[in-house]
C-alpha positions in Angstrom: 135.0 93.9 84.5 138.5 94.1 85.9 137.8 97.3 87.7 134.3 96.0 89.2 136.1 92.9 90.3 138.6 94.8 92.2 136.1 97.2 93.6 133.9 94.2 95.0 136.4 92.2 96.6 136.2 92.3 100.4 138.0 90.8 103.0 137.2 88.2 105.9 136.1 89.0 109.1 137.9 87.6 112.2 136.5 84.6 114.0 137.3 83.1 117.5 140.5 81.1 117.9 141.0 78.0 119.5 144.4 76.5 121.0 145.6 73.6 123.2 148.8 74.0 124.9 150.6 76.1 127.5 152.3 79.4 127.5 156.2 80.2 126.3 156.8 79.2 122.8 153.3 77.9 121.8 151.9 81.4 122.9 154.5 83.0 121.0 153.8 80.8 117.7 149.9 81.5 118.3 150.4 85.2 118.1 153.0 85.0 115.5 150.3 82.8 113.1 147.5 85.4 114.0 149.9 88.2 112.8 150.9 86.3 109.7 147.4 85.7 109.0 146.5 89.1 109.2 149.5 90.4 107.3 148.6 87.7 104.5 144.6 88.0 104.5 144.4 84.4 105.1 140.8 83.5 106.2 141.3 80.1 108.2 144.4 78.1 109.3 145.5 75.5 111.8 149.0 74.4 113.1 150.2 71.7 115.5 153.7 70.8 117.3 154.0 67.0 117.4 156.7 64.9 119.3 156.7 61.1 119.5 154.1 60.8 121.9 151.5 63.2 120.0 150.3 66.6 119.5 152.0 68.8 122.1 150.2 72.0 121.1 147.6 72.9 118.5 145.9 76.1 117.3 143.1 76.8 114.9 142.3 80.3 113.6 139.8 81.9 111.4 137.0 80.7 109.3 136.3 78.3 106.5 134.3 79.4 103.1 131.0 79.0 104.9 131.8 81.1 107.7 132.5 78.4 110.5 135.5 78.4 112.8 138.2 76.3 111.4 138.8 73.4 113.8 141.2 70.3 114.1 138.5 68.6 112.2 138.3 71.0 109.2 139.8 69.2 106.2 142.3 70.8 103.6 144.0 69.8 100.7 147.5 69.4 101.2 149.0 69.6 97.6 152.7 68.5 97.4 152.8 67.3 101.3 151.5 64.3 99.2 154.9 63.5 98.0 156.4 62.7 101.2 153.3 60.3 102.1 153.7 58.9 98.5 157.5 58.1 99.3 156.5 56.5 102.7 154.2 54.0 100.7 157.0 53.1 98.0 159.1 52.5 101.2 156.8 49.9 102.6 156.7 48.3 99.1 160.4 48.0 99.0 160.5 46.6 102.6 158.1 43.9 101.4 160.1 43.2 98.1 157.6 44.7 95.8 159.9 47.2 94.4 163.3 48.0 94.3 164.7 51.6 94.4 167.3 51.2 91.7 165.2 49.1 89.4 164.3 50.8 86.0 160.8 52.2 85.9 160.4 50.1 82.8 160.7 47.1 84.7 157.3 48.0 86.5 155.7 50.0 83.6 157.0 48.4 80.3 155.6 50.8 77.8 157.1 54.0 79.9 159.5 56.1 77.3 159.8 59.5 76.4 161.2 61.0 73.2 164.7 59.8 74.1 163.8 55.9 74.7 167.4 55.1 75.5 167.6 57.9 78.0 164.4 57.0 79.7 165.0 53.8 80.0 167.7 54.6 82.8 165.3 56.2 85.1 165.0 54.1 88.1 162.3 54.3 91.1 164.8 56.3 93.1 165.0 59.0 90.4 161.3 59.5 90.6 161.5 60.1 94.2 164.6 62.1 94.5 163.3 64.3 91.4 166.4 63.5 89.4 164.8 61.6 86.4 165.2 64.6 84.1 161.3 64.8 83.4 160.6 68.6 82.8 158.8 70.9 85.1 156.1 71.2 82.9 152.4 71.0 84.3 150.9 70.0 81.2 150.4 66.5 83.0 149.2 67.6 86.3 146.4 69.4 87.6 143.9 67.9 85.4 140.2 67.2 86.3 139.5 64.2 83.6 136.7 62.1 85.9 138.3 58.9 84.7 141.9 59.8 84.3 144.6 57.4 86.1 148.2 57.6 86.8 149.0 55.6 84.2 147.6 57.5 81.3 150.8 59.7 81.8 152.6 57.0 80.5 151.4 56.9 76.8 151.2 61.0 77.1 155.1 61.2 78.0 156.2 59.4 74.7 157.3 62.3 72.9 158.5 64.7 75.8 162.2 65.5 75.9 164.1 65.0 79.3 165.8 68.2 80.6 169.0 66.2 81.8 170.3 62.8 82.0 168.7 60.6 84.7 170.6 60.8 87.8 172.5 64.0 86.9 170.4 67.1 88.2 167.4 67.7 90.4 164.6 68.8 88.7 161.3 69.5 90.6 158.6 68.0 88.8 155.0 66.7 89.8 155.1 64.3 86.9 157.8 62.1 88.9 155.3 61.3 91.5 152.4 60.8 89.0 154.5 58.3 87.5 155.3 56.8 91.1 151.5 56.3 91.2 151.3 54.6 87.6 153.8 52.1 89.3 152.1 51.3 92.5 149.0 50.4 90.6 151.0 48.3 88.0 152.6 46.2 90.8 149.8 45.9 92.8 147.0 45.5 90.2 144.9 48.0 92.5 144.1 51.6 92.5 146.7 53.9 93.9 144.3 55.3 96.7 143.4 51.7 98.0 146.9 50.9 98.4 147.8 54.2 99.8 144.8 53.8 102.4 145.6 50.2 103.4 149.5 50.5 103.9 149.9 54.2 105.2 146.7 56.3 106.2 144.8 53.5 108.2 148.0 52.1 109.9 149.1 55.7 110.7 145.5 56.6 112.0 144.9 59.3 109.3 141.2 58.0 109.3 139.8 61.1 107.7 142.5 61.8 104.9 140.6 62.8 101.6 141.6 60.5 98.4 139.1 61.4 96.1 136.8 64.1 94.2 133.8 62.6 96.0 135.2 62.9 99.3 136.9 66.6 98.6 133.3 67.8 97.5 131.6 66.2 100.7 133.9 67.5 103.6 136.6 69.9 102.2 135.4 73.4 102.5 136.1 75.8 99.4 139.6 77.4 99.5 140.7 80.8 98.6 143.1 82.2 96.0 144.4 85.7 96.1 143.2 88.3 93.6 144.8 91.5 93.5 146.1 90.7 97.2 143.0 89.7 98.4 141.3 86.1 99.1 138.4 85.0 97.0 136.6 81.7 97.5 137.3 79.0 94.9 135.8 75.6 94.6 138.8 73.7 93.8 138.7 71.0 90.9 140.0 67.8 91.9 142.7 65.6 89.8 141.6 62.1 90.4 145.0 61.0 89.3 146.6 63.2 91.3 146.5 62.0 95.0 150.2 60.6 94.5 151.7 64.1 93.8 149.4 66.6 95.1 145.5 65.9 95.7 145.6 64.4 99.1 144.0 66.0 102.1 142.6 65.8 105.6 142.4 67.6 108.6 145.0 68.8 111.2 145.0 65.6 113.2 145.6 63.5 110.0 148.6 65.4 109.0 150.0 65.3 112.3 149.5 61.8 112.7 151.9 61.4 109.7 154.5 63.6 111.2 154.5 61.7 114.2 155.1 58.7 112.4 157.9 60.5 110.3 159.7 61.6 113.4 162.8 59.4 113.7 161.8 57.2 110.4 165.3 56.3 108.9 163.9 56.4 105.2 163.5 60.0 105.6 167.0 60.6 106.1 168.0 58.1 103.1 170.6 59.5 100.9 170.1 63.2 99.3 171.0 65.0 96.1 172.2 68.4 95.9 169.5 71.0 94.6 172.0 73.6 93.6 171.2 76.1 96.6 173.5 74.5 98.9 170.5 72.2 100.1 169.3 68.9 99.2 166.4 66.7 98.5 165.8 62.9 99.6 163.1 60.5 99.1 160.3 63.1 99.1 161.6 65.4 101.5 163.6 68.8 101.5 166.7 68.8 103.7 167.7 72.3 105.1 168.7 73.6 108.4 166.3 76.1 110.7 167.1 79.7 109.7 170.1 80.9 111.5 171.3 77.9 113.0 172.8 74.6 112.2 169.7 72.2 113.3 168.7 70.2 110.6 165.1 70.4 109.4 163.4 67.9 106.9 160.7 69.4 105.5 158.0 69.6 102.5 155.5 72.2 101.5 152.3 71.7 99.3 149.5 73.9 97.6 146.3 72.9 95.6 144.6 76.0 94.0 143.2 77.7 97.2 144.9 75.6 99.9 148.5 75.4 101.5 150.1 73.0 103.6 153.4 72.5 105.5 155.1 69.8 107.2 158.5 70.0 109.1 160.5 67.5 111.1 163.0 68.7 113.6 165.3 66.4 115.8 162.8 66.1 118.4 159.5 67.6 117.3 157.3 68.3 114.1 155.3 71.1 112.8 152.4 70.9 110.5 150.4 73.7 109.1 147.4 73.9 106.7 145.6 77.0 105.7 142.7 77.8 103.3 144.4 80.3 101.0 147.1 79.9 98.4 148.8 82.2 95.8 151.8 81.8 93.6 153.2 85.0 94.6 152.3 84.3 98.4 154.1 81.3 98.6 157.2 82.0 100.2 155.3 84.2 102.7 153.0 81.2 103.3 155.8 78.8 103.9 157.5 81.1 106.3 154.7 80.7 108.9 155.7 77.1 109.3 159.5 77.8 109.7 158.6 80.8 111.9 156.7 78.1 114.1 159.5 75.5 114.0 162.0 78.3 115.0 160.1 79.5 117.8 159.5 75.7 118.8 163.5 75.7 119.4 163.6 78.9 121.1 164.8 81.1 118.3 163.2 83.9 116.2 162.9 83.9 112.4 162.5 86.3 109.8 159.6 86.2 107.2 159.3 86.8 103.6 156.9 89.8 102.3 154.8 89.0 99.2 157.2 88.9 96.3 157.8 92.2 95.0 157.2 90.8 91.4 153.8 90.3 91.9 152.9 94.1 92.4 155.2 94.9 89.6 153.6 92.3 87.3 150.0 93.5 88.2 151.2 97.3 87.6 152.7 96.4 84.1 149.9 94.4 83.1 147.5 97.2 84.2 149.4 99.7 82.3 149.2 97.5 79.1 145.5 97.2 79.5 145.4 101.2 79.7 147.5 101.5 76.9 145.8 98.9 74.9 142.4 100.6 75.6 143.9 104.0 74.6 145.2 102.4 71.3 141.7 101.0 70.6 139.9 104.5 71.0 142.8 106.1 68.9 142.3 103.4 66.1 138.5 104.2 66.1 139.2 107.9 65.8 141.5 107.3 63.0 139.2 104.8 60.9 136.1 107.4 61.4 138.6 110.3 60.2 141.5 109.2 58.2 144.3 111.0 57.7 145.7 110.6 54.3 149.2 109.0 54.0 151.3 107.3 51.4 150.9 103.6 51.1 154.6 103.2 52.0 153.9 105.1 55.4 150.7 103.3 56.2 152.5 100.0 55.8 155.3 101.1 57.8 152.9 102.3 60.6 151.1 98.9 60.7 154.3 97.1 60.6 155.3 99.0 63.5 152.0 97.8 65.3 152.7 94.2 64.3 156.0 94.4 65.7 155.2 95.8 69.0 152.1 94.0 69.8 153.8 90.6 68.6 156.6 91.4 70.8 154.3 92.2 73.8 152.4 88.8 73.5 155.5 87.1 73.1 157.0 88.7 76.3 153.7 87.4 78.0 154.1 83.8 76.8 157.7 83.6 78.0 158.2 85.9 80.9 155.2 85.4 82.8 155.4 81.6 83.2 158.7 81.8 84.1 157.8 84.5 87.2 154.8 82.4 88.1 156.4 78.9 87.6 153.7 77.6 85.5 152.7 77.5 82.0 150.5 80.2 80.8 147.4 77.9 80.5 147.8 77.2 84.3 147.5 80.7 85.4 143.8 80.6 85.7 144.3 78.2 88.4 147.2 79.6 90.6 147.2 83.4 89.8 143.7 84.2 88.4 144.3 88.0 88.7 147.1 87.9 86.6 145.4 85.4 84.1 142.5 87.9 84.0 144.8 90.8 83.0 146.7 88.6 80.3 143.4 87.5 78.6 142.3 91.0 78.6 145.6 91.9 76.9 145.1 89.1 74.4 141.6 90.4 73.6 142.9 93.8 73.2 145.6 92.8 71.0 143.1 90.9 68.8 141.2 93.8 68.4 143.9 96.3 67.8 145.7 94.5 64.9 142.7 94.2 62.7 141.7 97.8 63.8 145.2 99.1 62.9 145.0 97.4 59.5 142.1 99.2 58.6 143.4 102.2 59.6 146.3 101.7 57.4 144.1 100.8 54.5 141.9 103.7 54.9 144.6 106.2 55.5 146.2 105.0 52.1 143.0 105.3 50.3 142.5 101.9 49.7 139.1 101.2 51.5 136.4 103.6 52.7 135.6 107.1 50.9 137.6 107.9 47.8 140.5 110.2 48.8 143.4 111.8 46.9 145.8 110.2 49.0 149.5 110.5 47.8 150.8 107.4 46.2 
């Protein structure tokens, strides 16, 4: 089936593009986007350069899932770009004195606690915003599609979770922080998070077609694409109804541009930051970097939902927003470089672009080789079962023990190394890296077949099952 899937995958045909703006840096950015889309096989994308007066330049390229041309009115899911939007909502509640940044989360969610109740009682709203709560990066609590799930459900789910660090000590990016912020908003206001978000952020900023529910997403967001063996394959993304605060917010290019415009010159964006361990920092829902090769400050956040990618970049006088209808965990850096490249060109600079991570090809090759070896092991096992070779029981036991060690070690490696490389738990690979997930599950199935087969071979070769043989004892 895997070979068949690889053979039937096809690329996407190009479609007319639409650009609004002049020549110079804008035309250079348009060509750059076209080149990167072709290199990464992205079916459709849109971007805009924004200043405080509005959209200065916009470009739309390629097609959506139905084959329709991408326009400024095409809706996308934005993934973690939802985080700075949520941070803006929190800032309005702080200004209204409904919340205090340095107040413990338990003030607003009295039942909140982790495995260490004393430690978790020290987690503040600010810690959630700047991702220093100590909550793990686990995806167990996110990307869930339970129809009636609410942000507050995570409070009881975290009761036995261990913190990875003391609150306020280290930056550990975790979407669970923003899931909890959604619960805080609901607890303080007594209303659904999406209603409060619409009333205080989306509507005032003119984000009139923002997507905040599964029903809206189904109605207006064309299917995105996930990368399977390097090619985009359409995917109907499931929607997490509890996840709007951290990653399941969406809308059109104009919606995202409106948010970026409002964020230019917003003092809360520049509030105190914490180091992320790479010479850069993270503030209240924003990453703080510099434009590549310069000392020009750049505040940004990227995002992804299965099948979609988005990017908001704030420069001193301009903002850049990018949306795309394709995403892969191992294409992430290359996708982000589209936004960074546009930002650099807006300032009259060039920028380097990242290739698809080499580990992606290495993992595919390694897993593919493992599948081939596993199939060969199954065939050989069947041959030995049909035509057993007599050996001593000790030798048969040693042979089986070796197989048990090899297969057990391989499966343990899959469970540890792959989640680390992909940045998600093994159970989440289906969403974020379906090709790798397919190979992993194939290996698991082969392993489940090889072990009992080799046990049968060992018993047969020792004369314990099958036709009576004069095997050595």
